[in-house]
DRENPA-3360 file (N, C-alpha, C; in nm, 2 decimals, always signed):
BEGIN
1 = MEKAIVAK = -5.15/-7.04/-11.41/-5.16/-7.09/-11.55/-5.04/-7.11/-11.62 ~ -5.05/-7.21/-11.72/-4.93/-7.25/-11.80/-4.87/-7.13/-11.88 ~ -4.74/-7.12/-11.88/-4.68/-7.01/-11.95/-4.66/-7.06/-12.09 ~ -4.69/-6.98/-12.20/-4.68/-7.01/-12.35/-4.54/-6.96/-12.38 ~ -4.51/-6.85/-12.34/-4.39/-6.77/-12.38/-4.32/-6.71/-12.26 ~ -4.19/-6.75/-12.22/-4.12/-6.68/-12.14/-3.98/-6.63/-12.19 ~ -3.98/-6.49/-12.19/-3.85/-6.42/-12.25/-3.78/-6.35/-12.14 ~ -3.65/-6.37/-12.12/-3.58/-6.32/-12.01/-3.45/-6.25/-12.06;
9 = HITKKYKL = -3.44/-6.12/-12.03/-3.33/-6.04/-12.06/-3.28/-6.04/-12.20 ~ -3.38/-6.03/-12.29/-3.34/-6.04/-12.43/-3.28/-5.90/-12.48 ~ -3.16/-5.91/-12.54/-3.10/-5.80/-12.61/-3.07/-5.84/-12.76 ~ -3.09/-5.76/-12.84/-3.05/-5.77/-13.00/-2.96/-5.67/-13.04 ~ -2.84/-5.71/-13.08/-2.75/-5.61/-13.13/-2.72/-5.63/-13.26 ~ -2.71/-5.51/-13.33/-2.68/-5.50/-13.48/-2.57/-5.41/-13.49 ~ -2.49/-5.41/-13.61/-2.38/-5.32/-13.63/-2.42/-5.23/-13.74 ~ -2.41/-5.09/-13.72/-2.44/-5.00/-13.83/-2.30/-4.96/-13.89;
17 = YGNTKERL = -2.29/-4.98/-14.02/-2.17/-4.93/-14.08/-2.19/-4.83/-14.17 ~ -2.08/-4.73/-14.19/-2.09/-4.61/-14.27/-2.08/-4.64/-14.41 ~ -2.01/-4.75/-14.44/-1.99/-4.79/-14.58/-1.95/-4.93/-14.59 ~ -1.93/-4.99/-14.71/-1.92/-5.13/-14.73/-1.76/-5.18/-14.67 ~ -1.67/-5.08/-14.70/-1.54/-5.11/-14.64/-1.54/-5.14/-14.50 ~ -1.61/-5.06/-14.43/-1.62/-5.08/-14.27/-1.67/-5.21/-14.23 ~ -1.78/-5.26/-14.32/-1.83/-5.40/-14.29/-1.74/-5.51/-14.32 ~ -1.66/-5.49/-14.43/-1.56/-5.59/-14.47/-1.45/-5.62/-14.36;
25 = LDLITPRS = -1.40/-5.48/-14.32/-1.29/-5.47/-14.22/-1.34/-5.54/-14.09 ~ -1.46/-5.52/-14.05/-1.53/-5.57/-13.93/-1.52/-5.73/-13.95 ~ -1.53/-5.78/-14.06/-1.53/-5.93/-14.07/-1.40/-5.99/-14.07 ~ -1.30/-5.93/-14.12/-1.16/-5.99/-14.15/-1.05/-5.93/-14.05 ~ -1.08/-5.84/-13.98/-0.97/-5.79/-13.89/-1.03/-5.79/-13.74 ~ -0.92/-5.80/-13.66/-0.96/-5.82/-13.51/-1.02/-5.68/-13.45 ~ -0.99/-5.57/-13.52/-1.04/-5.44/-13.48/-1.20/-5.44/-13.50 ~ -1.28/-5.38/-13.39/-1.41/-5.35/-13.44/-1.45/-5.23/-13.50;
33 = YGEDFYAL = -1.51/-5.25/-13.60/-1.55/-5.13/-13.69/-1.72/-5.12/-13.68 ~ -1.76/-5.01/-13.72/-1.90/-5.00/-13.71/-1.96/-4.95/-13.58 ~ -2.09/-4.91/-13.58/-2.14/-4.86/-13.45/-2.25/-4.97/-13.39 ~ -2.24/-5.00/-13.25/-2.33/-5.10/-13.22/-2.48/-5.03/-13.18 ~ -2.58/-5.10/-13.24/-2.72/-5.05/-13.24/-2.79/-5.17/-13.17 ~ -2.86/-5.13/-13.05/-2.94/-5.23/-12.97/-3.11/-5.20/-13.03 ~ -3.14/-5.31/-13.10/-3.28/-5.31/-13.12/-3.37/-5.33/-13.01 ~ -3.32/-5.41/-12.92/-3.39/-5.45/-12.79/-3.28/-5.46/-12.67;
41 = ADVNFEAE = -3.31/-5.43/-12.56/-3.22/-5.41/-12.45/-3.30/-5.45/-12.33 ~ -3.26/-5.57/-12.27/-3.31/-5.62/-12.16/-3.46/-5.63/-12.14 ~ -3.52/-5.70/-12.25/-3.67/-5.72/-12.26/-3.71/-5.84/-12.19 ~ -3.79/-5.83/-12.09/-3.85/-5.93/-12.02/-4.00/-5.93/-12.04 ~ -4.06/-6.07/-12.06/-4.20/-6.07/-12.11/-4.24/-6.23/-12.09 ~ -4.36/-6.22/-12.05/-4.43/-6.36/-12.02/-4.57/-6.34/-12.09 ~ -4.61/-6.46/-12.16/-4.75/-6.49/-12.20/-4.80/-6.61/-12.15 ~ -4.92/-6.61/-12.09/-4.99/-6.74/-12.04/-5.06/-6.79/-12.17;
49 = KGDVIGFL = -5.08/-6.92/-12.16/-5.15/-6.99/-12.26/-5.30/-6.93/-12.27 ~ -5.33/-6.90/-12.39/-5.46/-6.83/-12.42/-5.45/-6.68/-12.42 ~ -5.35/-6.61/-12.39/-5.34/-6.47/-12.40/-5.33/-6.41/-12.52 ~ -5.40/-6.32/-12.55/-5.39/-6.24/-12.69/-5.34/-6.10/-12.67 ~ -5.21/-6.08/-12.70/-5.14/-5.97/-12.65/-5.09/-5.87/-12.77 ~ -5.12/-5.75/-12.78/-5.09/-5.64/-12.87/-4.94/-5.59/-12.83 ~ -4.87/-5.60/-12.94/-4.74/-5.52/-12.94/-4.75/-5.39/-12.98 ~ -4.73/-5.28/-12.90/-4.74/-5.15/-12.96/-4.62/-5.07/-12.94;
57 = GINGSGKS = -4.59/-4.96/-13.01/-4.47/-4.88/-13.01/-4.46/-4.82/-13.15 ~ -4.40/-4.69/-13.15/-4.38/-4.62/-13.27/-4.27/-4.70/-13.35 ~ -4.24/-4.66/-13.47/-4.16/-4.72/-13.56/-4.02/-4.71/-13.50 ~ -3.93/-4.83/-13.50/-3.82/-4.85/-13.44/-3.80/-4.88/-13.29 ~ -3.92/-4.92/-13.24/-3.93/-4.96/-13.10/-3.89/-5.11/-13.09 ~ -3.89/-5.20/-13.18/-3.84/-5.32/-13.17/-3.94/-5.43/-13.16 ~ -4.06/-5.39/-13.20/-4.18/-5.49/-13.21/-4.15/-5.60/-13.31 ~ -4.12/-5.57/-13.42/-4.10/-5.68/-13.52/-3.97/-5.76/-13.50;
65 = TFSNIIAG = -3.87/-5.70/-13.44/-3.75/-5.77/-13.40/-3.79/-5.87/-13.29 ~ -3.87/-5.82/-13.17/-3.89/-5.91/-13.08/-4.00/-6.03/-13.13 ~ -4.07/-6.00/-13.21/-4.16/-6.10/-13.26/-4.10/-6.20/-13.35 ~ -4.00/-6.16/-13.42/-3.93/-6.25/-13.49/-3.83/-6.34/-13.42 ~ -3.78/-6.29/-13.30/-3.71/-6.37/-13.19/-3.80/-6.47/-13.14 ~ -3.92/-6.44/-13.10/-4.00/-6.54/-13.04/-4.06/-6.65/-13.14 ~ -4.06/-6.61/-13.28/-4.10/-6.69/-13.36/-3.97/-6.79/-13.41 ~ -3.85/-6.75/-13.36/-3.75/-6.83/-13.40/-3.69/-6.80/-13.55;
73 = IVPQTTGT = -3.73/-6.69/-13.58/-3.68/-6.65/-13.72/-3.54/-6.59/-13.71 ~ -3.50/-6.51/-13.62/-3.37/-6.44/-13.58/-3.33/-6.48/-13.43 ~ -3.20/-6.48/-13.42/-3.17/-6.53/-13.27/-3.14/-6.40/-13.20 ~ -3.17/-6.41/-13.07/-3.14/-6.30/-12.98/-2.98/-6.27/-12.95 ~ -2.93/-6.18/-12.92/-2.79/-6.16/-12.88/-2.75/-6.23/-12.75 ~ -2.83/-6.19/-12.66/-2.83/-6.24/-12.53/-2.96/-6.26/-12.47 ~ -2.98/-6.34/-12.37/-3.11/-6.37/-12.31/-3.17/-6.50/-12.35 ~ -3.28/-6.53/-12.30/-3.34/-6.68/-12.33/-3.49/-6.66/-12.36;
81 = VEINGEAS = -3.54/-6.75/-12.44/-3.68/-6.76/-12.49/-3.71/-6.88/-12.47 ~ -3.82/-6.91/-12.39/-3.89/-7.05/-12.39/-4.02/-7.04/-12.43 ~ -4.04/-7.12/-12.54/-4.17/-7.13/-12.61/-4.23/-7.28/-12.59 ~ -4.37/-7.27/-12.54/-4.43/-7.40/-12.52/-4.54/-7.43/-12.63 ~ -4.48/-7.49/-12.73/-4.58/-7.51/-12.85/-4.52/-7.46/-12.98 ~ -4.58/-7.49/-13.09/-4.53/-7.44/-13.23/-4.58/-7.31/-13.25 ~ -4.48/-7.21/-13.28/-4.51/-7.07/-13.31/-4.50/-7.05/-13.47 ~ -4.60/-6.97/-13.51/-4.60/-6.94/-13.64/-4.61/-6.79/-13.66;
89 = LIAVSAGL = -4.53/-6.73/-13.75/-4.53/-6.59/-13.77/-4.59/-6.57/-13.90 ~ -4.69/-6.46/-13.89/-4.76/-6.41/-14.02/-4.72/-6.27/-14.04 ~ -4.63/-6.24/-14.14/-4.59/-6.11/-14.17/-4.58/-6.11/-14.32 ~ -4.58/-5.99/-14.38/-4.57/-5.98/-14.54/-4.44/-6.04/-14.57 ~ -4.47/-6.14/-14.66/-4.33/-6.22/-14.71/-4.27/-6.31/-14.62 ~ -4.32/-6.32/-14.51/-4.24/-6.41/-14.39/-4.23/-6.55/-14.45 ~ -4.10/-6.60/-14.46/-4.09/-6.73/-14.50/-4.12/-6.76/-14.65 ~ -4.17/-6.67/-14.72/-4.20/-6.71/-14.86/-4.08/-6.69/-14.96;
97 = KNQLTGRE = -4.05/-6.78/-15.05/-3.97/-6.77/-15.15/-4.02/-6.71/-15.27 ~ -3.95/-6.58/-15.32/-4.00/-6.51/-15.42/-3.99/-6.59/-15.58 ~ -3.88/-6.68/-15.57/-3.89/-6.76/-15.70/-3.99/-6.85/-15.72 ~ -4.03/-6.91/-15.62/-4.13/-7.01/-15.62/-4.27/-6.96/-15.64 ~ -4.36/-7.05/-15.69/-4.50/-7.01/-15.69/-4.56/-7.01/-15.57 ~ -4.68/-6.96/-15.57/-4.77/-6.98/-15.44/-4.80/-7.12/-15.39 ~ -4.82/-7.21/-15.48/-4.84/-7.34/-15.45/-4.72/-7.41/-15.41 ~ -4.61/-7.38/-15.47/-4.48/-7.44/-15.42/-4.44/-7.39/-15.30;
105 = NIELKCLM = -4.48/-7.26/-15.26/-4.45/-7.20/-15.12/-4.53/-7.28/-15.02 ~ -4.65/-7.32/-15.04/-4.73/-7.39/-14.96/-4.68/-7.52/-14.92 ~ -4.63/-7.59/-15.03/-4.57/-7.73/-15.00/-4.44/-7.72/-14.92 ~ -4.35/-7.62/-14.96/-4.23/-7.60/-14.90/-4.24/-7.57/-14.75 ~ -4.32/-7.46/-14.72/-4.35/-7.43/-14.58/-4.41/-7.54/-14.50 ~ -4.51/-7.61/-14.54/-4.57/-7.71/-14.48/-4.47/-7.83/-14.45 ~ -4.38/-7.86/-14.54/-4.28/-7.97/-14.53/-4.19/-7.93/-14.42 ~ -4.15/-7.80/-14.42/-4.03/-7.75/-14.32/-4.12/-7.77/-14.18;
113 = LGFTKKQI = -4.27/-7.75/-14.17/-4.32/-7.77/-14.05/-4.35/-7.92/-13.99 ~ -4.31/-8.02/-14.10/-4.32/-8.15/-14.06/-4.44/-8.23/-14.11 ~ -4.51/-8.16/-14.21/-4.63/-8.23/-14.25/-4.59/-8.32/-14.37 ~ -4.64/-8.45/-14.39/-4.62/-8.52/-14.49/-4.68/-8.47/-14.64 ~ -4.63/-8.52/-14.74/-4.69/-8.49/-14.87/-4.83/-8.51/-14.87 ~ -4.88/-8.63/-14.82/-5.03/-8.67/-14.83/-5.11/-8.56/-14.74 ~ -5.05/-8.52/-14.64/-5.12/-8.41/-14.55/-5.13/-8.29/-14.62 ~ -5.03/-8.25/-14.68/-5.01/-8.12/-14.75/-5.12/-8.11/-14.86;
121 = KEMEPSII = -5.14/-8.23/-14.94/-5.22/-8.23/-15.05/-5.36/-8.20/-15.00 ~ -5.39/-8.28/-14.87/-5.53/-8.26/-14.83/-5.55/-8.12/-14.77 ~ -5.45/-8.05/-14.72/-5.47/-7.91/-14.67/-5.47/-7.82/-14.78 ~ -5.38/-7.84/-14.89/-5.37/-7.73/-15.00/-5.50/-7.65/-15.04 ~ -5.60/-7.74/-15.08/-5.74/-7.67/-15.13/-5.78/-7.56/-15.03 ~ -5.77/-7.59/-14.89/-5.83/-7.51/-14.79/-5.73/-7.38/-14.79 ~ -5.61/-7.40/-14.79/-5.52/-7.28/-14.80/-5.54/-7.19/-14.92 ~ -5.55/-7.25/-15.02/-5.59/-7.17/-15.15/-5.70/-7.11/-15.15;
129 = EFSELGKF = -5.81/-7.18/-15.09/-5.95/-7.10/-15.09/-5.95/-6.99/-15.00 ~ -5.88/-7.00/-14.88/-5.86/-6.90/-14.78/-5.81/-6.78/-14.84 ~ -5.69/-6.81/-14.90/-5.61/-6.69/-14.96/-5.67/-6.61/-15.06 ~ -5.78/-6.66/-15.13/-5.85/-6.60/-15.24/-5.74/-6.57/-15.36 ~ -5.64/-6.65/-15.37/-5.55/-6.60/-15.49/-5.60/-6.66/-15.62 ~ -5.69/-6.75/-15.62/-5.73/-6.81/-15.74/-5.62/-6.85/-15.85 ~ -5.62/-6.82/-15.96/-5.52/-6.87/-16.06/-5.37/-6.82/-16.03 ~ -5.37/-6.70/-15.95/-5.24/-6.65/-15.91/-5.17/-6.74/-15.83;
137 = IDQPVKSY = -5.22/-6.85/-15.77/-5.16/-6.94/-15.68/-5.04/-7.01/-15.76 ~ -5.05/-7.03/-15.89/-4.94/-7.09/-15.97/-4.85/-6.99/-16.04 ~ -4.85/-6.87/-15.99/-4.75/-6.77/-16.04/-4.65/-6.75/-15.95 ~ -4.53/-6.70/-15.99/-4.42/-6.67/-15.89/-4.45/-6.56/-15.77 ~ -4.41/-6.59/-15.66/-4.45/-6.50/-15.55/-4.38/-6.35/-15.58 ~ -4.28/-6.35/-15.65/-4.23/-6.22/-15.69/-4.31/-6.13/-15.76 ~ -4.41/-6.18/-15.81/-4.51/-6.09/-15.90/-4.62/-6.06/-15.82 ~ -4.63/-6.10/-15.69/-4.75/-6.08/-15.61/-4.72/-5.92/-15.53;
145 = SSGMKSRL = -4.84/-5.87/-15.51/-4.84/-5.75/-15.43/-4.83/-5.79/-15.29 ~ -4.78/-5.69/-15.20/-4.78/-5.71/-15.07/-4.90/-5.77/-14.99 ~ -5.02/-5.73/-15.04/-5.14/-5.78/-14.99/-5.16/-5.91/-15.02 ~ -5.12/-5.96/-15.15/-5.13/-6.11/-15.21/-5.04/-6.18/-15.11 ~ -4.93/-6.14/-15.09/-4.82/-6.22/-15.01/-4.88/-6.23/-14.86 ~ -4.92/-6.13/-14.80/-4.98/-6.13/-14.67/-5.10/-6.22/-14.67 ~ -5.18/-6.24/-14.76/-5.28/-6.34/-14.77/-5.24/-6.48/-14.78 ~ -5.15/-6.50/-14.86/-5.08/-6.63/-14.86/-5.03/-6.68/-14.73;
153 = GFAISVTV = -4.95/-6.59/-14.68/-4.88/-6.63/-14.54/-4.98/-6.65/-14.45 ~ -5.10/-6.57/-14.44/-5.19/-6.59/-14.32/-5.27/-6.70/-14.36 ~ -5.30/-6.75/-14.48/-5.39/-6.87/-14.50/-5.31/-6.99/-14.48 ~ -5.17/-7.00/-14.50/-5.09/-7.11/-14.46/-5.08/-7.13/-14.30 ~ -5.06/-7.03/-14.24/-5.04/-7.03/-14.09/-5.17/-7.06/-14.01 ~ -5.28/-7.01/-14.05/-5.41/-7.04/-13.99/-5.44/-7.18/-14.04 ~ -5.40/-7.25/-14.13/-5.45/-7.39/-14.17/-5.38/-7.49/-14.11 ~ -5.24/-7.46/-14.09/-5.15/-7.55/-14.01/-5.18/-7.56/-13.87;
161 = NPEILIID = -5.26/-7.45/-13.82/-5.32/-7.45/-13.69/-5.21/-7.46/-13.57 ~ -5.13/-7.35/-13.56/-5.00/-7.35/-13.46/-5.07/-7.31/-13.32 ~ -4.99/-7.36/-13.22/-5.04/-7.31/-13.07/-5.03/-7.17/-13.05 ~ -4.91/-7.11/-13.12/-4.89/-6.97/-13.09/-4.89/-6.90/-13.22 ~ -4.98/-6.81/-13.25/-4.99/-6.73/-13.35/-4.94/-6.59/-13.35 ~ -4.83/-6.55/-13.42/-4.78/-6.42/-13.43/-4.81/-6.33/-13.56 ~ -4.89/-6.24/-13.54/-4.94/-6.15/-13.66/-4.87/-6.02/-13.65 ~ -4.78/-6.00/-13.75/-4.69/-5.89/-13.76/-4.74/-5.79/-13.88;
169 = EALSVGDK = -4.83/-5.69/-13.85/-4.88/-5.60/-13.95/-4.95/-5.67/-14.07 ~ -4.97/-5.79/-14.05/-5.03/-5.88/-14.18/-5.16/-5.83/-14.21 ~ -5.23/-5.75/-14.13/-5.38/-5.71/-14.17/-5.36/-5.56/-14.21 ~ -5.24/-5.51/-14.24/-5.25/-5.36/-14.26/-5.23/-5.36/-14.41 ~ -5.21/-5.47/-14.48/-5.21/-5.46/-14.63/-5.32/-5.53/-14.68 ~ -5.35/-5.51/-14.80/-5.48/-5.58/-14.88/-5.60/-5.51/-14.84 ~ -5.71/-5.58/-14.89/-5.83/-5.53/-14.89/-5.91/-5.55/-14.75 ~ -6.00/-5.46/-14.73/-6.09/-5.46/-14.60/-6.14/-5.58/-14.57;
177 = AFAEKSLA = -6.20/-5.64/-14.67/-6.30/-5.76/-14.66/-6.20/-5.89/-14.62 ~ -6.08/-5.89/-14.67/-6.00/-6.00/-14.62/-5.94/-5.98/-14.48 ~ -5.93/-5.85/-14.45/-5.88/-5.83/-14.31/-5.98/-5.86/-14.20 ~ -6.12/-5.84/-14.24/-6.23/-5.88/-14.15/-6.25/-6.03/-14.15 ~ -6.21/-6.09/-14.25/-6.22/-6.24/-14.27/-6.11/-6.30/-14.16 ~ -5.99/-6.24/-14.18/-5.87/-6.28/-14.10/-5.91/-6.26/-13.95 ~ -5.95/-6.13/-13.91/-6.00/-6.11/-13.78/-6.08/-6.22/-13.72 ~ -6.19/-6.25/-13.81/-6.29/-6.35/-13.79/-6.21/-6.49/-13.74;
185 = KMKEFKAK = -6.12/-6.52/-13.82/-6.05/-6.65/-13.80/-5.95/-6.64/-13.67 ~ -5.91/-6.53/-13.64/-5.83/-6.50/-13.52/-5.92/-6.51/-13.40 ~ -6.05/-6.46/-13.41/-6.15/-6.47/-13.30/-6.18/-6.62/-13.27 ~ -6.19/-6.69/-13.38/-6.19/-6.85/-13.37/-6.09/-6.90/-13.30 ~ -5.97/-6.87/-13.32/-5.85/-6.92/-13.27/-5.86/-6.86/-13.11 ~ -5.89/-6.75/-13.08/-5.90/-6.69/-12.95/-6.00/-6.79/-12.86 ~ -6.12/-6.82/-12.92/-6.21/-6.89/-12.86/-6.16/-7.03/-12.82 ~ -6.07/-7.08/-12.90/-6.01/-7.21/-12.89/-5.89/-7.21/-12.77;
193 = GKTMIFVS = -5.86/-7.09/-12.73/-5.76/-7.06/-12.62/-5.62/-7.06/-12.68 ~ -5.61/-7.02/-12.80/-5.47/-7.02/-12.86/-5.39/-6.89/-12.81 ~ -5.26/-6.91/-12.80/-5.19/-6.78/-12.77/-5.16/-6.69/-12.89 ~ -5.19/-6.58/-12.89/-5.16/-6.49/-13.01/-5.08/-6.36/-12.96 ~ -4.99/-6.31/-13.05/-4.93/-6.20/-13.04/-4.96/-6.11/-13.17 ~ -5.00/-5.99/-13.15/-5.06/-5.92/-13.25/-4.98/-5.76/-13.26 ~ -4.91/-5.76/-13.36/-4.83/-5.64/-13.38/-4.90/-5.55/-13.47 ~ -4.95/-5.44/-13.43/-5.02/-5.35/-13.51/-5.00/-5.21/-13.48;
201 = HSLGQVKQ = -5.03/-5.12/-13.59/-5.03/-4.97/-13.55/-5.20/-4.93/-13.56 ~ -5.29/-5.03/-13.56/-5.42/-5.00/-13.55/-5.47/-5.02/-13.42 ~ -5.48/-4.92/-13.35/-5.53/-4.91/-13.20/-5.67/-4.97/-13.19 ~ -5.73/-4.95/-13.30/-5.89/-5.00/-13.29/-5.88/-5.15/-13.30 ~ -5.80/-5.22/-13.37/-5.78/-5.35/-13.38/-5.74/-5.41/-13.24 ~ -5.64/-5.34/-13.20/-5.59/-5.38/-13.07/-5.69/-5.39/-12.96 ~ -5.77/-5.28/-12.96/-5.87/-5.26/-12.86/-5.98/-5.36/-12.86 ~ -6.01/-5.40/-12.99/-6.10/-5.50/-13.01/-6.08/-5.64/-12.98;
209 = FCDKVLWL = -5.94/-5.66/-13.01/-5.89/-5.80/-13.02/-5.82/-5.84/-12.89 ~ -5.74/-5.75/-12.84/-5.63/-5.79/-12.74/-5.66/-5.78/-12.59 ~ -5.63/-5.87/-12.51/-5.65/-5.88/-12.38/-5.55/-5.79/-12.31 ~ -5.43/-5.79/-12.35/-5.30/-5.74/-12.28/-5.24/-5.65/-12.39 ~ -5.15/-5.57/-12.35/-5.05/-5.49/-12.44/-4.92/-5.46/-12.38 ~ -4.82/-5.51/-12.48/-4.69/-5.47/-12.44/-4.64/-5.35/-12.53 ~ -4.60/-5.25/-12.44/-4.57/-5.13/-12.50/-4.42/-5.11/-12.51 ~ -4.36/-5.12/-12.63/-4.20/-5.11/-12.64/-4.18/-4.97/-12.69;
217 = EFGMVRDF = -4.06/-4.93/-12.64/-4.01/-4.79/-12.67/-3.87/-4.79/-12.69 ~ -3.81/-4.78/-12.81/-3.68/-4.78/-12.86/-3.61/-4.90/-12.79 ~ -3.66/-5.02/-12.80/-3.60/-5.15/-12.76/-3.61/-5.19/-12.62 ~ -3.69/-5.11/-12.54/-3.72/-5.13/-12.40/-3.87/-5.14/-12.37 ~ -3.90/-5.20/-12.28/-4.04/-5.23/-12.23/-4.07/-5.11/-12.15 ~ -4.17/-5.03/-12.20/-4.23/-4.90/-12.14/-4.34/-4.94/-12.05 ~ -4.42/-5.04/-12.09/-4.53/-5.08/-12.00/-4.59/-5.20/-12.04 ~ -4.65/-5.28/-11.95/-4.72/-5.41/-11.98/-4.84/-5.43/-11.89;
225 = GPTEEILP = -4.95/-5.46/-11.95/-5.07/-5.49/-11.87/-5.17/-5.51/-11.94 ~ -5.30/-5.50/-11.88/-5.44/-5.51/-11.95/-5.45/-5.42/-12.05 ~ -5.52/-5.45/-12.15/-5.54/-5.34/-12.26/-5.61/-5.22/-12.21 ~ -5.71/-5.23/-12.12/-5.78/-5.12/-12.08/-5.70/-5.03/-12.01 ~ -5.61/-5.08/-11.94/-5.50/-5.00/-11.85/-5.41/-4.94/-11.94 ~ -5.34/-5.01/-12.04/-5.22/-4.97/-12.13/-5.26/-4.88/-12.23 ~ -5.37/-4.92/-12.29/-5.41/-4.84/-12.42/-5.42/-4.70/-12.43 ~ -5.51/-4.67/-12.32/-5.52/-4.50/-12.28/-5.38/-4.43/-12.29;
233 = KYETFIKD = -5.31/-4.49/-12.20/-5.16/-4.43/-12.19/-5.09/-4.41/-12.32 ~ -5.10/-4.52/-12.40/-5.04/-4.52/-12.52/-5.10/-4.42/-12.61 ~ -5.23/-4.41/-12.62/-5.31/-4.31/-12.70/-5.27/-4.17/-12.66 ~ -5.25/-4.14/-12.54/-5.21/-4.02/-12.49/-5.07/-3.98/-12.54 ~ -4.97/-4.09/-12.53/-4.84/-4.07/-12.58/-4.84/-4.04/-12.73 ~ -4.92/-4.11/-12.80/-4.93/-4.09/-12.95/-4.96/-3.94/-12.98 ~ -5.06/-3.89/-12.91/-5.11/-3.77/-12.93/-5.00/-3.66/-12.93 ~ -4.93/-3.68/-12.81/-4.82/-3.60/-12.77/-4.71/-3.59/-12.88;
241 = WQKKTNKE = -4.68/-3.73/-12.92/-4.56/-3.75/-13.01/-4.59/-3.68/-13.15 ~ -4.73/-3.69/-13.19/-4.76/-3.64/-13.32/-4.75/-3.48/-13.32 ~ -4.75/-3.42/-13.20/-4.75/-3.27/-13.19/-4.60/-3.23/-13.18 ~ -4.50/-3.32/-13.15/-4.37/-3.28/-13.14/-4.31/-3.25/-13.28 ~ -4.22/-3.15/-13.28/-4.13/-3.11/-13.39/-4.02/-3.23/-13.42 ~ -3.96/-3.23/-13.53/-3.86/-3.32/-13.57/-3.75/-3.32/-13.46 ~ -3.71/-3.19/-13.42/-3.61/-3.17/-13.32/-3.65/-3.22/-13.19 ~ -3.76/-3.21/-13.15/-3.82/-3.26/-13.02/-3.81/-3.42/-13.01;
249 = RELYRQAA = -3.85/-3.46/-13.13/-3.84/-3.62/-13.13/-3.71/-3.66/-13.14 ~ -3.62/-3.61/-13.19/-3.49/-3.64/-13.18/-3.42/-3.63/-13.05 ~ -3.45/-3.52/-12.98/-3.42/-3.52/-12.84/-3.45/-3.62/-12.75 ~ -3.59/-3.65/-12.78/-3.66/-3.77/-12.71/-3.60/-3.90/-12.74 ~ -3.55/-3.91/-12.85/-3.48/-4.06/-12.90/-3.35/-4.06/-12.83 ~ -3.28/-3.95/-12.82/-3.15/-3.94/-12.76/-3.16/-3.98/-12.61 ~ -3.26/-3.91/-12.54/-3.28/-3.94/-12.41/-3.30/-4.09/-12.37 ~ -3.38/-4.14/-12.47/-3.43/-4.29/-12.47/-3.30/-4.38/-12.48;
257 = YERQKDVL = -3.22/-4.34/-12.56/-3.10/-4.42/-12.60/-2.99/-4.41/-12.48 ~ -3.00/-4.29/-12.41/-2.91/-4.29/-12.29/-2.97/-4.37/-12.18 ~ -3.10/-4.39/-12.18/-3.16/-4.47/-12.08/-3.12/-4.63/-12.11 ~ -3.12/-4.65/-12.23/-3.09/-4.79/-12.29/-2.94/-4.82/-12.25 ~ -2.86/-4.72/-12.25/-2.72/-4.74/-12.21/-2.69/-4.78/-12.06 ~ -2.78/-4.71/-11.99/-2.77/-4.74/-11.86/-2.83/-4.88/-11.82 ~ -2.94/-4.93/-11.89/-2.99/-5.07/-11.88/-2.90/-5.15/-11.92 ~ -2.83/-5.15/-12.03/-2.73/-5.23/-12.07/-2.59/-5.24/-11.98;
265 = GSMTNL = -2.58/-5.12/-11.93/-2.47/-5.12/-11.83/-2.50/-5.20/-11.70 ~ -2.61/-5.18/-11.66/-2.65/-5.26/-11.54/-2.66/-5.41/-11.56 ~ -2.69/-5.45/-11.68/-2.67/-5.60/-11.71/-2.53/-5.65/-11.71 ~ -2.45/-5.55/-11.77/-2.31/-5.60/-11.78/-2.25/-5.63/-11.63 ~ -2.31/-5.55/-11.53/-2.25/-5.55/-11.40/-2.32/-5.66/-11.32 ~ -2.41/-5.73/-11.38/-2.49/-5.83/-11.30/-2.40/-5.95/-11.25;
% end
């Protein structure tokens, strides 16, 4: 089958600074300040056209970082990503300008996606109707709740009809009725054979909607495969994680970051 996404050896490094002085010194002096933090370490991933894949992992595992890299929002530090088609990210506030109104955000985002002003005028009523924002569409986005921002972002993305749709926790905010409406739209896209990435903490939604699961753990791939195979393993892990004390969780993190160092070291030696 044709590949929609091919990611090879993806790493994403950030710098953690103890204070503003360290950050400034790191910018203006040859000496390196701050601590290296790898949000992703040697992540390899492929999605075939029509795949619907859930990204799972506890907070800090790199799910949002990886989805942002796939969407082209942030660059990877090393590695390559090949995307076969237009990718659109739906996340709370993703790509929205707070100082602009909802309507102005629709126009700006669609212009950036290459639509003409005439096409945008034709699409605008459908976007506004789907978002259910009503009179708030002409209010500044900075006055929106997180649920309203998510609804606007979702409405824009599903109306512009991308080949690859990346949904990052966008259904975890707002009302249940809109979430169900959005899931119905996603099922419609699934029936059309679109490729979708679904980042969520809702195991029920992942089970209901996704064919495959990518399990990320502290920036590394823990497992990847069919939902019915991976989800039970992850559910067992979560039950065990919830029973751990804070000290036990910290020890687990430290062990994971040691494994991450080994992985990064082996990449350097390639």
